[in-house]
Phi, psi and omega in degrees: 000080174053047173083008177256123180228137168059044182253017176221015179272145175240181182297334182273348180287136174283329185245146173285140181214165178258164179291333183285124179297163174296127185090351180083166176284141179295133181066014174230306179110222186259137180275112181253344191251185173299156175220169182224127176274131183246130175280125181108214183221159173240122181281149176120190186285167178293152178067018182295141183278132178246133178264121178259127183220163177289143184289144181270338180243136181298137177297135185242337182272157184291321182288345176289327180254003182294140174280140177266124172261092182278122182258332187201137177240120183282116174242034173281167186298137180266000173254120183078211186246076180281146178225358182259138181272332178223160177298322179300315177303319180291315173303314177301320178292311179281340180076197179286122181268156177294325181292328181282334183282337178291335181296000000 
């Protein structure tokens, strides 16, 4: 994917994979640049611009300073009912397709 390899793999993943799901993100496409994973949600429309700033008040709760142990990043298709994490995994499951053999 345009020069980016293995930017979404964790220690638990068997295959190297990219952050972009199979088929791209709906209404966004393929991620080519740097990205930031956010815990939780951001309200509003897709592609909303988010301003990140340093906090004004010192964090006092335990969950503010808790370390995040990222175990898995889901890169299955976000369009429909995707279950495969990589194209290689999908091709291995389906085997040789008739449409691919005509080429």
